[in-house]
Wavefront OBJ file of the C-alpha trace (Angstrom):
o trace
v 151.723 -141.071 -188.461
v 148.174 -143.489 -189.662
v 145.809 -144.858 -187.382
v 146.334 -148.609 -186.727
v 142.282 -150.097 -187.068
v 142.327 -154.003 -185.534
v 139.658 -156.232 -187.506
v 138.686 -159.778 -187.964
v 139.905 -160.910 -191.557
v 136.744 -161.902 -192.930
v 135.994 -159.985 -196.286
v 132.738 -158.534 -194.366
v 135.173 -157.401 -191.753
v 137.490 -155.999 -193.978
v 134.612 -153.998 -195.999
v 133.511 -152.938 -191.896
v 137.065 -151.359 -191.623
v 136.987 -149.952 -195.025
v 133.661 -148.183 -194.037
v 134.965 -146.840 -190.498
v 138.426 -145.704 -192.509
v 135.938 -143.604 -195.257
v 134.031 -142.141 -192.509
v 137.191 -140.668 -190.516
v 138.552 -139.775 -193.544
v 142.459 -140.139 -192.248
v 145.432 -142.241 -192.661
v 144.528 -145.842 -191.873
v 146.472 -149.085 -191.361
v 144.538 -151.751 -190.967
v 145.829 -155.092 -188.870
v 144.110 -158.227 -188.915
v 143.269 -159.892 -185.807
v 142.467 -163.804 -185.595
v 139.930 -164.441 -183.033
v 138.799 -167.524 -180.981
v 135.462 -167.422 -183.060
v 137.752 -167.755 -186.730
v 139.821 -171.124 -185.214
v 136.328 -173.124 -184.467
v 133.680 -175.538 -185.823
v 131.933 -175.606 -182.442
v 128.657 -174.705 -182.732
v 128.026 -170.998 -181.898
v 125.642 -171.487 -178.913
v 128.031 -173.680 -177.637
v 130.882 -170.573 -177.316
v 131.739 -167.816 -174.770
v 130.202 -164.477 -175.608
v 132.668 -162.268 -177.117
v 134.151 -165.110 -178.955
v 134.627 -162.498 -181.916
v 135.839 -159.667 -180.075
v 138.177 -160.519 -177.252
v 141.414 -160.970 -179.229
v 141.316 -157.752 -180.661
v 140.101 -156.038 -176.999
v 142.731 -157.552 -175.653
v 144.744 -155.872 -178.469
v 143.888 -152.672 -178.071
v 144.778 -152.989 -174.612
v 147.921 -153.938 -175.389
v 148.346 -150.585 -177.419
v 149.277 -152.796 -180.617
v 145.951 -151.251 -182.436
v 144.615 -147.589 -181.668
v 140.799 -148.350 -182.612
v 138.861 -151.825 -182.943
v 135.956 -152.096 -185.348
v 133.202 -154.764 -184.527
v 129.856 -155.830 -185.425
v 128.050 -154.312 -182.482
v 126.018 -157.168 -182.152
v 128.605 -159.484 -181.204
v 130.143 -156.910 -178.575
v 128.896 -158.759 -175.086
v 126.578 -156.253 -173.337
v 128.716 -155.869 -170.233
v 130.930 -153.896 -171.894
v 135.303 -154.003 -170.368
v 135.518 -151.389 -168.204
v 138.798 -149.770 -169.692
v 137.257 -149.616 -173.110
v 135.013 -147.392 -174.954
v 132.269 -147.577 -177.735
v 133.238 -144.035 -178.738
v 131.670 -144.320 -182.186
v 128.596 -146.111 -183.291
v 127.942 -145.165 -187.137
v 124.564 -144.302 -189.004
v 123.037 -148.267 -189.100
v 122.381 -150.214 -192.283
v 119.407 -151.721 -192.731
v 119.116 -154.513 -189.942
v 116.622 -156.568 -191.432
v 117.282 -160.628 -192.231
v 117.361 -162.379 -195.341
v 116.316 -165.930 -196.178
v 118.575 -166.950 -199.274
v 116.826 -169.847 -200.591
v 118.609 -171.870 -203.554
v 116.620 -170.322 -206.073
v 117.078 -166.699 -204.683
v 112.685 -166.743 -204.415
v 112.561 -165.983 -200.722
v 109.733 -167.092 -198.240
v 107.415 -168.257 -200.894
v 110.277 -170.702 -202.643
v 110.941 -172.377 -199.618
v 109.577 -176.136 -199.950
v 107.959 -178.102 -197.113
v 110.614 -179.578 -194.465
v 113.069 -177.755 -195.780
v 116.052 -177.262 -193.828
v 117.550 -174.001 -193.090
v 120.947 -173.124 -191.965
v 121.676 -170.859 -188.779
v 123.824 -171.186 -186.071
v 121.397 -168.062 -184.358
v 118.550 -169.490 -181.511
v 116.349 -166.251 -182.953
v 116.312 -166.577 -186.250
v 115.733 -170.183 -186.031
v 112.780 -169.353 -183.460
v 111.508 -167.094 -185.587
v 111.490 -168.903 -188.927
v 110.133 -172.084 -187.787
v 107.251 -169.644 -186.085
v 106.890 -168.235 -190.088
v 106.924 -171.756 -191.908
v 105.935 -174.504 -189.616
v 107.718 -178.138 -190.300
v 110.852 -176.067 -191.517
v 114.024 -177.913 -189.659
v 117.033 -175.745 -188.855
v 120.286 -176.789 -188.763
v 123.730 -175.664 -187.215
v 125.783 -173.764 -189.939
v 129.061 -172.401 -189.985
v 131.227 -170.147 -192.147
v 131.310 -166.833 -193.397
v 128.829 -164.965 -195.379
v 130.893 -166.977 -199.019
v 130.640 -170.225 -197.143
v 126.973 -170.282 -196.260
v 125.934 -169.274 -199.680
v 127.605 -171.921 -201.313
v 126.151 -174.511 -199.169
v 122.855 -172.943 -199.883
v 123.974 -174.017 -203.627
v 125.694 -176.826 -203.197
v 122.489 -178.499 -201.831
v 123.918 -179.068 -198.343
v 120.892 -176.766 -196.792
v 117.642 -175.824 -198.689
v 118.249 -172.122 -197.516
v 120.465 -170.022 -194.711
v 119.484 -166.905 -192.866
v 121.669 -163.905 -193.119
v 121.768 -160.037 -192.286
v 120.637 -157.682 -195.337
v 123.447 -155.281 -193.666
v 126.238 -157.588 -194.284
v 125.215 -158.799 -198.078
v 124.780 -155.185 -198.912
v 128.303 -154.445 -197.124
v 129.664 -156.916 -199.449
v 127.873 -155.973 -202.583
v 125.674 -158.868 -203.180
v 122.519 -158.334 -204.822
v 119.327 -158.743 -202.953
v 115.914 -159.003 -203.872
v 113.103 -157.505 -202.347
v 111.319 -161.051 -201.728
v 114.158 -162.328 -200.187
v 114.023 -159.880 -197.198
v 112.081 -160.868 -194.473
v 110.484 -157.828 -192.034
v 110.749 -156.570 -188.942
v 107.816 -158.340 -187.675
v 108.621 -161.862 -189.354
v 112.065 -161.986 -187.844
v 112.696 -158.764 -185.969
v 116.858 -158.663 -185.520
v 119.404 -159.004 -182.857
v 120.037 -156.213 -180.714
v 122.861 -154.092 -182.220
v 122.648 -155.596 -185.795
v 123.442 -153.362 -188.788
v 125.538 -151.402 -186.447
v 129.264 -151.121 -186.559
v 130.932 -150.372 -182.588
v 134.276 -148.449 -183.048
v 136.193 -148.925 -179.607
v 139.124 -147.324 -178.448
v 140.759 -146.900 -174.717
v 138.997 -145.406 -172.292
v 141.651 -143.367 -171.086
v 142.369 -141.943 -174.848
v 140.649 -139.034 -174.660
v 142.284 -137.893 -177.947
v 141.056 -140.574 -179.707
v 137.639 -140.560 -177.914
v 136.947 -136.861 -179.419
v 138.414 -138.012 -182.882
v 135.760 -140.755 -183.085
v 132.670 -138.503 -181.500
v 133.077 -136.715 -184.916
v 131.478 -139.965 -186.711
v 128.811 -140.952 -184.148
v 125.315 -140.818 -184.803
v 123.332 -140.040 -182.395
v 119.792 -141.427 -183.068
v 121.264 -144.931 -184.025
v 123.456 -144.591 -180.817
v 119.782 -144.146 -178.618
v 118.395 -147.141 -180.658
v 120.883 -149.384 -179.787
v 121.198 -148.762 -176.529
v 118.011 -149.632 -176.221
v 118.245 -152.732 -177.546
v 121.194 -153.659 -175.813
v 119.969 -152.541 -172.104
v 116.448 -155.037 -172.703
v 119.367 -158.100 -174.167
v 121.100 -157.210 -170.954
v 117.879 -156.999 -168.621
v 116.862 -160.203 -170.047
v 119.841 -162.373 -169.128
v 122.610 -161.118 -171.829
v 122.790 -164.111 -173.887
v 122.829 -165.020 -177.559
v 120.907 -168.398 -176.815
v 117.527 -165.939 -176.166
v 115.252 -166.048 -179.240
v 114.927 -162.202 -178.840
v 114.550 -159.961 -181.561
v 114.144 -156.432 -181.278
v 114.525 -152.844 -183.016
v 114.627 -149.484 -181.571
v 114.088 -146.174 -183.813
v 113.616 -142.863 -182.948
v 110.905 -140.819 -183.721
v 110.795 -137.271 -182.978
v 111.990 -136.524 -179.391
v 111.394 -140.527 -178.277
v 112.913 -143.621 -178.217
v 110.410 -146.571 -179.862
v 111.429 -149.788 -179.103
v 109.845 -153.181 -180.474
v 110.703 -156.442 -179.565
v 109.756 -160.006 -180.130
v 110.576 -163.326 -177.682
v 109.796 -166.345 -179.581
v 108.564 -169.210 -177.141
v 107.295 -172.609 -177.612
v 103.337 -171.434 -177.534
v 103.924 -168.754 -179.738
v 105.707 -165.087 -180.096
v 105.294 -162.347 -177.599
v 105.664 -158.754 -178.547
v 106.024 -156.013 -176.409
v 106.623 -151.899 -177.645
v 107.469 -149.337 -175.441
v 108.705 -145.670 -176.607
v 110.154 -143.228 -173.972
v 113.045 -140.619 -173.742
v 115.480 -142.813 -171.602
v 117.073 -145.904 -173.502
v 117.168 -147.867 -170.480
v 113.726 -147.724 -168.662
v 111.873 -148.319 -172.007
v 114.489 -151.472 -171.787
v 112.715 -152.028 -168.594
v 109.537 -151.499 -169.525
v 109.466 -154.094 -172.425
v 111.130 -156.511 -170.220
v 108.199 -156.357 -168.374
v 105.662 -156.239 -171.388
v 107.393 -159.564 -172.229
v 106.561 -161.551 -168.778
v 110.522 -162.008 -168.247
v 111.285 -160.759 -164.428
v 114.169 -157.819 -164.627
v 116.944 -158.652 -162.877
v 117.716 -156.828 -159.395
l 1 2 3 4 5 6 7 8 9 10 11 12 13 14 15 16 17 18 19 20 21 22 23 24 25 26 27 28 29 30 31 32 33 34 35 36 37 38 39 40 41 42 43 44 45 46 47 48 49 50 51 52 53 54 55 56 57 58 59 60 61 62 63 64 65 66 67 68 69 70 71 72 73 74 75 76 77 78 79 80 81 82 83 84 85 86 87 88 89 90 91 92 93 94 95 96 97 98 99 100 101 102 103 104 105 106 107 108 109 110 111 112 113 114 115 116 117 118 119 120 121 122 123 124 125 126 127 128 129 130 131 132 133 134 135 136 137 138 139 140 141 142 143 144 145 146 147 148 149 150 151 152 153 154 155 156 157 158 159 160 161 162 163 164 165 166 167 168 169 170 171 172 173 174 175 176 177 178 179 180 181 182 183 184 185 186 187 188 189 190 191 192 193 194 195 196 197 198 199 200 201 202 203 204 205 206 207 208 209 210 211 212 213 214 215 216 217 218 219 220 221 222 223 224 225 226 227 228 229 230 231 232 233 234 235 236 237 238 239 240 241 242 243 244 245 246 247 248 249 250 251 252 253 254 255 256 257 258 259 260 261 262 263 264 265 266 267 268 269 270 271 272 273 274 275 276 277 278 279 280 281 282 283 284 285 286
């Protein structure tokens, strides 16, 4: 009997489901589930947390699917008690890409350019990189956003390198922003493969494709986001990595006065997240 995987219907979501399928190496049926985020044109900043995952999680809770595949950055840090992220495969490159009309990257961004992004994080860091640019909300899948740039609705847009690679869209080195220029969202580039917490057999099957270094890194990233309020409106960039026996967590918070940075290392992802929050000068929640 085939494993039933639930996912969104975008080309990127389906590509991610194929990645999970290949890793699992067993018969799979992919079931497309439409989420609330797929049926609204409202700015993402106005939408509820988990807008792209809630409908899929509900299908999982109703046992309509066996497994859900999400972009980890879309999954709220306050996870559902009855569900578990049983596998986080090895992460794709977490950096962002600046796509201009002539595909020349940051050097080709004209003065006063209009950059399309729905992310407060991306908006804050591109304004810090290129003072004078204007940012404007943009919606739609990857292909739609690229078309809006080609058609002149925007001078540029910011997209995740991981998504472009998964869709087979070529990216030049000059278009890729460094982790220092535009630090990524917590969990960017990683997939979350979720199942019911009570399904011990499924958890064991999925554990085979879990990548421990990626899990440690993104656990620290998500813990920092949670420490700072767990909101996608926070202009926070963060990237974790495993270095020997330790986790290194680099974070940056874009504030009106400038970018505040923190870099910490340690063995406990939750503890280094607290240290990073303290370095960023933000009160840790009790």
